Structure formats: structure tokens, C-alpha cells
N, C-alpha and C positions, 0 to 999 in steps of 0.2 A: 486620554483618560488618565486622571491622576491616580497615583498609587496610595495616596493618603486617604484611606477609605474607612476610618474608624467612626465617622459621624453618620447620623441618621439619613441625611439627604443624599448620601452616596451609598445607599443600600439598594438591593434588588429583591423582589419576591423570590423566595426559595422554591416555589412551585415548579418553575421551569427546570431547575437543576434536578429536583426530585423526579420529575417525569423522565428527564434524560437518563438518569441513573437506572430507572426501572426498564425503560426501553432498551438501553444498552445491555443490561444484565440478561434480560430475557432473550434478546436476539443472539447474544454470544452463547447462551446455553443451547439455544436451538441449533445454531450453526455448528457447534461442537458435537452435538448429538448426531447431526446430519453427517459429519465427518466420520463418526463411528459407524453409522448405519450403512454408508456406502462402501465400507471396507477399505477406506483410503489409508488407514494406519498401516495395514499390510502392504498396500501398493507403494506407499511413499517411504516407509521406514524399514521394511523387512525384505522386500524384493530386491532393491538396489544393492549392488556389491560395493559401490563407491558413492561418496556424497561430495557435492561441490560446496566448499566452505566460504563464508565471508572472511575477508582479510582480518586477521587478529582473533577470529573465533573458530580456529581449527579444532579446538578442544570440545566443541559442541557436537555430541554424537547421540544417536538414538539409544534409549535404554534397552537392555536385553529383555527378550521374552515378553511376558505379560506386563512388565513395568511400563511399557509405552501405552498400553491400554489404560493402566492405572493413572498414568500421567494425564490422559484426556478425561478420565472420570473425575479427577480432582479439579480440572478446569471447569467441568460442568457444575460441580458443587460450588466452586468459587464464584462463577457467574451468577448462580442463583443467590448466593450470599450477597452479592452486589445488588441484585434486583430487589431482594427482600429487606436489605439493610441489616443482615445478621452478621455480626463480627465483621462489619463493613471494611474497616481499614485492613484487617488481616486478609479478607477475601480479595480486596483490590491488589494487595501486594502479591498474593499467591497467583491470581489470575494473570497479572502483568508478567511475572517471572516465568510462569509455565507456558503461557501463550508465546511469548517472545522466544523462549528456548526452543519450543517445538518448531517454530518457523525459521529459526536460524540453523537448523540441522542441515538443510539442503537449499541453496539459493536457486536451484532449478525451479522451485515452487514459489518464488517471490511474486507477490501481488501487492498492488498499491494499498488495497484495503487492509491487508495484514499489518502494514506499517502504520496505517491510521489507527487500527485497533490498539496496537502497542502504545501509540502516543496518547490516546484517550485513557487507556488503562493506567499509564504513568500519572497523568493528571489527577485521576480519581484517588490515587493514594494520598494526595495532599489536600483535596477539597472535601469538606465535610458534607457530602451530599446525603448522608443518612440522617440529617437533622430534621427531616420531615418525611412523612409517608414511609415509615420504616418500622421494623420490629423493635429497633432500639427505642424509638419514641413511644411505641405502644407499651413497652415495658417500663420506660422511664420518661413520663410526660414532661418532666422538668428539663429534659435535654432538647426539647423541641425548639426550633427557630422558625419564625415567620419570614425572616429576611436573611440575606447573606451580604457580605461586602460585594459591591458591584464588580470588583476586579475578578472575582471568581467566575461570574457569568461571562465577563469579557474574555477571560483566558480560554474558556471552552469555545466561545464564538470565534476567537482568533484561530484556534486549531482547526475547526471545521472550515473556516473561511480560507485558509491558505491552500486547502485542497482545490477549491474552485479557482482562486486567483492564479495560482501557479499553473493549474491545469489549463487556464486560458492563455497565460503568457507562453506556455510551451507550444501552443497551437499557432503562434505567430511566426510560422515558417512557410516557405514557398510551397512545399509539398502539400500542406494543409489548405492554404488560402488560394493558391494559384492553380495547382494541379488536382486539388480535391482528392488527394491520396492520404491514407489508404481507403477512404470511404467509397471511392469509385469501385474498388475491388469488392469490398464487403457488401455494399448495397446491391451490386450486380449479382451477387450470389444469393440474394434474399428477395427475389422478385415475386415470390409467392406470399409475401407479407400482406395481410388484409387491407383492402381499400387502396392504400397508396403504393402498394408493391409494384404495380406496373410502371410507375414513374422511376423506380430505382435504376433502371437501365439507362437513363438519360444523364449525360454529363452535367447539364445545368442543374439537375436536382441534387446530385452529389456535391456540386459546388455550393449551392444554397444551403445544404445541410451542414457543410463544413463551416461556412461563415456563421450560420445560426449557432452551431456548437461553440465556436470561439466567443461569440457575443454573449451567449448564455453564461459561460464560465466567468467572464470578466465583469458581468453586471449583476448576476443574481444576488450576490451578497448585499450590495447597497439597496437593491430593490426589496429584498426581504426585510431589511432593517427599517425601511420607510413604510409607515403604517398604511398610507393610501395605496401603495403599489403591492403591498405584501400578499393579498389574496391572489392576485394575478401572477406574481412571481412564484408563489408556491405551487399554483396550478401548473405553471410552466415547468417547474422542477419535477413534479410528479410525472408529467407527460414525458419529459425528456428522459428520466431514469427508467420509466416503464418501457419506452420504445427501445432504449439501448439494452436493457435487460433481455428484451425479446429478440433483438437482432444479433447481439454479440455475446461472446462467452466471458462475462464479467463477474461470474460468481455472485457473492453477496453484496458486492460493491454498490450497485444501484439502490438496493433496499436499505443498506446502512446509511447512505447519503440522504435518502428520503426522510428517514427518521431523524438524522442529525440536523437537517435543515430547520427543524422546528425550533432549534435553540435560538434562532434569530427573531422569533416572535416576541411579543411583549412578555416580560418575565412572569406575569401572572396568568398567561393564557390557559393553563390546564387547571387552575385552582378550582373553579366552580365544579367541573366534572369530578375532580378528585375529592372534593368535599361531599358531593352527592354520593359517591361510592364509599365514603367514610374511611378513605385511606389517608386523608389529610385533614387535620383539625382546622376549624375556621380561624381566620386571622383575628387576633385580639385588637389590632389597630393601635396598640400601645407603643410609645417610643421605646426603642431598644438601643443599647450601646454594643456595637459589633467590634470584634478585634481588628485592629489595623494590621498592615503588612509590615513586619519588622525589616530591618536593613538586610539581614541575610536572605529573607524571603524575596525582597526586591531584586537582590543579586541573582538568585536562582531563577526568578521569573524573567529577568533580562537575558540570562544565558539561554533559557529555553526558547524565548522569542527569537533571539539571534540565530540559534541553531536552525529553527524552522524557516528563517528568511534566507540564510546563507547557504545551507546545504543544497537547496534546489538551484542555486546559481553557480555551484562549483564547477559545472561543466565548462564555464568560460575560461577556466585555468588550463584547459587541455586544447590542443589543436584539433581541427577537423570537425565534422558534423557529428553531433552527439548521438544521433540516431544510428549512425554507422559504427562509430567507435565504442559507443555505450559507456564511455568514461564520464562518470557523473550522471548516469541515466537513472539508476535506482534511487529511491527515497527522494524523488524530485517531482512527483505527481505528473509524470509523463504518461498520460492516459490516452489510449486509442490513437497513437501517433504513427504507427508503422506496421506494415505487413512484411515480415522478413522470412525467407526460406533459404536454407543452406544445405550443403553437402560437404562432408569432411572426410578426408583420407589422411593417414599419417604414414610416413616412411621412416622406419627406424634403421639407422646406420651404425655399424660397429666399426669405428675408425681403425682399430687394431687389426682386424681381419678383412675389412672391406665388405663384409656380408650385409645384405639389406633384407628387410622384411616390410611388407605392407600390412598395416593393421587397420581395423575398422572400429568405429565407436561402439557398435553393438557387441563387440567382443568383450567390452568392459562395462557398458552402460545399458540401462533400460532404453526402450525406444523413445520414451518421452524425454529422458535425460539427453539422449543423443540429438533429438530434434532441437531442444533448447540450447544445447551447447554449440551447435553448428553455426550459430549466428552471433555468439557473444564472445568477444576476444578473451576476457578474463577466464571464462570457462574453458575455452580452447587451450589456454595456457595450463590450467590445472589438469586437464585431460592429458596433456603432453607429459606432465610430471608423473601422472598415474602410470602411463605407458613405460616411461623410463624406469620407474621404481620396480615395475613388474619384470622388466628385462634384467634389471640388476639382480633380483631374487633368483632369476633363472640362469645366472652365471654370465651375464653380459653387462658388466658395470661400465659406466661412462659412455653409454650409447648416445647418439644424436637423434633427436626427433624433429623431423621437418613435416609441417602440416600444409596440405592444400585445402583451402576452404573457399568454395564458390558460393556467393551469397547474392540473392536477388532481393531488392528492397523497394517497396512501393511502386510496383509495376515496371521496374527497370530490369534489363537483362542481368543474369548472374555475372558477377565480377569477383576477382580474387579479393579476399579480406585480409589475409596475412601474407607476409613475405616468406616464400618457401625456402629462401636461402638461410633463414635464421634458425639456429638450433634452439627450439623452445625449451628443451630440457635444461638449458643453462640460463634461461631468463627467469627473473624473480618477480613475484607479485609484490605490489606496493602501491603507493599513491602517486608515483611519478607517471609521466606520459609513456605509453607503450609505443616505442618508435617502430616496432615491427608491424604495426597495423598500416596497411596500404592506404593512400589517400582516397577519399570518396570521389567518384566520378559524378559530377553534378549535372550530367546530361538529363534533360527533362524526361519523365516517364512517357511511355507511349500513350498517346491520347486516344 
């Protein structure tokens, strides 16, 4: 796709982007209100005594007192501003910054769709999606556009497409394709599912489900783009996401993807309905001259595309199985790939006196934080530093922290994850490989 899009024949109907903006804004307002309604602000930001930070973002902390509630209230207003097209650019900036900040407070709560929402929110800052079906156009009809440069639509399609494509590439592993894990575990626990539930206990069904999932992720984008296959592809997408939403704890992710997949339809698909509802003015059909993409814009678009392509591939820079080490695992669309359970104990040693203490994660963390930390090496490292800092405040500086972590992954027996001989209090976080992670035992899971 050329980036020289200032001419008429390289334009796209704005109706699709306007509908995407409305759906995105309303769904974000709903999901944020849902967060408030369930009391998760208190659970995630006030109850924990410690937070797990993303490398380089240690400064991101919860606001004190009611300000965290105000933070989410502002997010609701910004999301509604996006949907309605009220102060759209400011609303998009505020929503992106506030949403990303909130979910960078504690990586315990990382979810793939949080990352997707941040990416889409960032794009919306730069795309004039309020040029149709918005309060801006209602107040200033002269600001209305019938079409947009095609690269704008293409960039949103690219962002949604990488979720599917890299999600499919990530499934091209023996655990998924050969051993049907972790679906064998998950389906076996859901045999009460209507109609097809009794089949969930059969290995052949889990294997077929695994292959179908990989095939779906790898092919749904081209099939959605092709007009003849589009109705069938979208029906498959809705069925796939509804089933996964019912079976697995994926939060808003399936519903966000169902709405986002509509971006692959013809750019004018919602125009007739939006015109009948009088939220979109009828197209004049007159030729228009649209702004091209300047050189700095092409550079930014190139950087953005490169980021989205390279970041999911960064795990190849690290030794070992990415599902085991989790180095390069986040921000890479690794969806539904593993079932990991772990147990962690830490032994604190004071070299000067020879004294030893055994500490448990729940002495410092919530149960959910402890559960998530027990299988993720970078979180185990940060936990070790939390323990060492606590002992230093109690008059025991320069203690050693040795961690025993037993982890079971995808139906295999529990095995040690980290080297107990290493003093994790002296190890530093960074982008380098963590040599203290023990090698993965690739013994096939029990069939």
C-alpha cells in the first residue's frame, strides 16, 4: 500500500472509521464503569502493599485516596468524548495516557487486550476519526469529511490484524499442535458446556480445537478482507470469540476483537445504517482533495509498524522456551498458550551471622499477586528485592535471597524454575537473558 495518498482514488469512506470510533469509545466507557462497579480499584490499587513494575516504569504508582477513583472517572469521560466526537483529540490523548498509566501500575494484571487498547488509543490521537458522525461535525458541518486517506484505514486494520496473525504464529508450537495443551486441561474442566461439552474430555477433540484455533488466527484476516468469504469469516470470528469467552477467563478481549474485526469490512459498510439514524450525513459524491502523509508522518508510521512487527519476535533473542522463561512473552499476542501453576518459598540468609529465615509470598503480596508471581521469573526477581529491602529496613543489610520455585506447565509435573544457588537480591533487572532461569525440560506432557 502506497503512502502517497493525497489523491482521490486512494481514499476510503470515512464511515468505517467513524463506526470504529463510536464502538471503541462506548466499549471503553462500559468496561471502565464495569471496573468501578466491581470494586476492582480497591482490590488492585489499595489492598496490595507492593506492586510489580515494568522495567523503566518504576515511577508509575497508584494515586492516593480518592484520586484513583477520579482517575477512572476521567477515563470514562474521555471514552465518551471519543465516542461522541467531543473534544476528540484531547479525549483521545487523555484516555490513552490515563488508561496506559493505570495498567502500568502493576504488571500482575497484564492482559493482552489492555495492550491492544493502548495501541488503538495511541492511533486515535493521530487519526481524524471525528470528521464524521460526531458532535464536532454537528456543530461545524464544514469540518465534515466523506472520505479519509486510505492509509488511515490501513493502519487501524494493521493494528487489529497483528493480534490475529501473531496470535496464530505463537500457536505454532508442539504443545499446541502436537499435545493439544493447554486446551486438553481447559476443555476437560468444562464438560458441562452445552451440546458439545461431552466431547471436551476426548483428546482428539482438544487436538482438533487446537488446530482450528491456529488456522483461524492465521487465516481470518485475509478471509475478512476478501468480499466473497467475508460473511463466513465474520460468522466464524463471532462463533470463535463467543465460545472462548464462555469457556475461558479472557475478560473483555473476545468482545473487543468481535467489534474490531468489523474494520476489515468494506469501508462504507455502516454508512446506510448511520445515515438512517441521522448520525452521518449523506455522501455528496463530490471529488475531494485529502491531505497526504508528510515525510515525518511516514517515518512515524514506519516506526510504529516496525515496533508491532519486531516486539512479538523479540523472544528469539533469548535462550529457552518463551513459555517457560517468559522473556519476550508480554506484548507479543501470546494468547491462551499455557497453563502454569507454581509454588514459591524464599530463604533469606544473613552472611555475617549465618542466620536463616524462610519467608512466604503472602507475607508481602496478595494471593493473586502471589499466584501470578510464582510462575514468572521477572516477578520472582522483583519479589526477591522486595524481601531484601524489607530485611534491610529491619536491620539486616546485604542479606542473600534464594528462591525455590516449582512450576508445572501444560500438564507436565512441577519442576524447578530458578537456580536456588543464585542470590537473587544481587541480580538486576534488564533486557539481558536471565541466566539463573533453569532450562526447560521438554518431556512431553502426560497424555
